[in-house]
N, C-alpha and C positions, 0 to 999 in steps of 0.2 A: 505492500499499500503506499509507503514512503517515497519510492518509485514512480507514484502516477502525477504527471504535470498538472498544474493549476489545484493542488489539493494541500491542506493543512493540515493535521491533526496529532493528538496528542494524549498518551495517557498518564494523566501528571502524577508525581509523590508526593510525597509530605515535604520537601523542598524547595526551599524560595519562600516560605510563607511568614505571617505575622502574628501568627497565633502561638497560645503557650500551655502550660500545663498539660492534661490529657489531649487537649486539640493540637499540641505543636506541631507547628508548621502548614503549610497549604491546606489549610481546610475549611472545605468549601460548601461543607453540607448547610443549606440555611435552614433546615430541619433539625440542627444541632443545637442545643444548649449553651453552648459558645457566645461570646461579645458579637452582637450584631455588626457594629462597627466592622471586626478585624475577619469578621467571615466577606464582607462585603469589598474588602480592602485584596481581600485572596482571590476574592472572582473579579478583581479588576485585573491583576497581577495573571491570573488565565488570560484573559481575554485580549491584554495588550500581548504576550505571547504569542498568540495567535493572528491579532494585527486587526480586533476587531473592539468599538466600544460596548462598554458592560451594558449596555442594552439591548447590544447587538449578539450577547453572548446565553442561550440558550441553556435553561434545564426546565424540568419538571416536576409537580408532588408527584411522587411514587408512589404505588397503592400495591405492588408485585400482580400486576395484570396483563393480559393479553393487546391492551390497549393501544393503540398508534396516536397520534395527533401530526398533520402538516405546519409544518410552520412557514409562513411566509412573512413574517419581520416581529418585530420585540413583543412582548408580553402588552396585554394592555395594562394591567391590574396583578391580574393572581394566575400563578401558575397552572395549567391546564395539570387534572390529574388521571396519569397515566404514566407507562413504562416505555416507551419507543417515540421517537421525533425522526422526521423526512422532510426533507426539504431541496429543491431545485435551485431555491435564491442561493447566489451569489452573495460575500460578505457577510454570511446571519452563522455562524457558528450556532451546534447543537449540540448539548453532552446530557448524559446520563453521569447518574453520583451515586456509587457504591463503597462497601466498606465490609467486602467479600463478596458478593454478587457478582455475576460476569455482565464485564463490561463488552458490547459489541457494536465496533463500527462497521458502516457499509459502506461500497463506492462502488458505484456502476461509470467508470471513467471518460465511456465515448458517450450515453446520452446525459455526463454529468449531473447527477442525483447522489445523493448521501442521504445516512443513515445512523441512528445510536438508537441503542435497545441495553435497555437495562434485564440482564436475565440472571434471576435467582432459580431456584431451583422451581418456585412454584409458578413462577413467567414460562420458563422455556418449557415444563409440563403442560402450560396449559395456551401455547401458541405464538409465547409475545414475537418472535423471532419471523415464523410464517409470517404472521399479519406484518411485522415490519416492509418483509420483500413483498407483498403483496402492495402495500401501498408504495411503494417504491416503481411497481412494475405502473400502479395509477398513475405515477407521474413523469412516465415514458423511462424507465428502465429496463432492459431486458436480463430476468435474470442468472442467466447465463454466461454473462460479462458482470456478474456483479461480485466485486472480492470484499473478503470479512477477516475480521483482525478478533482475537478475542483477547483481550486485555489481562491486568494482573486480577486474578481472584483466588479464591481460599482452592488450593489443590485435594486432592484423592487422602495423603497421606495425614493430613488434619484435618478432612471433613467426618466428624464421627455423626452418624446418625441410629437413632433407634427403632424398633422393629416396625410401628406404626409405618414410619417415613419408609420405609424401601417397599412394602405393603401394599402403601398408594399408586407406586411406582411400577411391582408388577402387575396389581388389575388394571393397571393401564395399558399392559404389555406386559407377557411372561420374559420375551428376549430383552427387555432391560435388566434383566438380573446382572447384562455383564457388566452393567455399570459399579458393583459395587462387590466389595472385598473383604475378608470376616476382619472383627475387629478384634484385639486382643480382650477387649469387654464381653461377657455373655449379653445377649441378643441383642446387641448393636454390628453395624456395618460401616466399612466408608466407602463413602460417595464421589466416584470419578463427577462432577459439576463439568469441568471441561472437556470431557470424554462425551457426555451426554449434549451439551451443546454444540459440539463438531459432528455430530450423529444427526440430529434434527436439521444442521445448517444443509448438508451432503444429505439428506434426505427429500429437501425441498428443493435441490438444486443447484445449489452454492458450487462452482467449481474449484475456486481458489480461497484457502482458508488457513491464514496465519494466525499463530498461535505464540504471545510474546510467552509463557513458560512460568511466569512467577507466580507464587503465593505468598499474599496477602498475608496469612498466618504467621510465617515464621519469617517473611520480610519485611524488619522495623521500619522499613522505608512507606510503607503504604500502612494505613489504617484498617484496622479488623475488629470489626463487631465479635467475634468469637472470643478472639483474644482480652478484649476487652471485658467479656463476660465473664472469661476467666482469672483475669485480674482485682473483679470486683470490683470495675471503677464504673462509675456513676453516667458516663457517656463516651461516646467515639466520636470521631472526625470522621467524615464524607471525603474522598474526592470524586471532583469532574473527568470524564474523561470524553472529549470534543472533538469535532469532525466539521471542515468549513470549506467550500466552495471560494477559491480565489476569485473576484469579479476580470 
């Protein structure tokens, strides 16, 4: 994706921000309990990195849904409730926030249509990736030309889940068993979210998929919801992962 002309994108780390404490670094989470002025400054810096004004650096009120929004300009006031964005509008950065869930960025470099999806286990299972591709097609993209990039997320060695979680996936499709490995704890398993996302993308007809391969739980450059829970921290920061078409 980095070789695509006329495209800018970033999977931001914690580096380069003004937040401190448990949010130390580049916290872009509008839904976090961080000082709002610091979050706004962090987001301004991310927008500047991509070369857009802060009001052209768009993200959503995410709800772990398969819902997609088409962006054509800055939000009027309230962020839409959804988990993916698509656009064909130049100089408009669209992004999703994560802290273990999977950020997926999309581009059709020929038709100049881009997308960004927030794919936690629930969104991935209920179709947010497929819905993003469909929304891109409605803007003129051709599925066979779309490139997808899987960003930093919690990886299988760090993602322990309970029996009910496994049952939910197996009830959907028994073939999903291949995304689980035994855990050291009885009645638990280790879930391969990145592998599940890749499978959904491949089954949907995406031919080119990059995966950055980083684990947000073990890599301290990233915020991690699960790590914050294990450390009994009261909250956690969020990353914004964004993409834009140059005008």
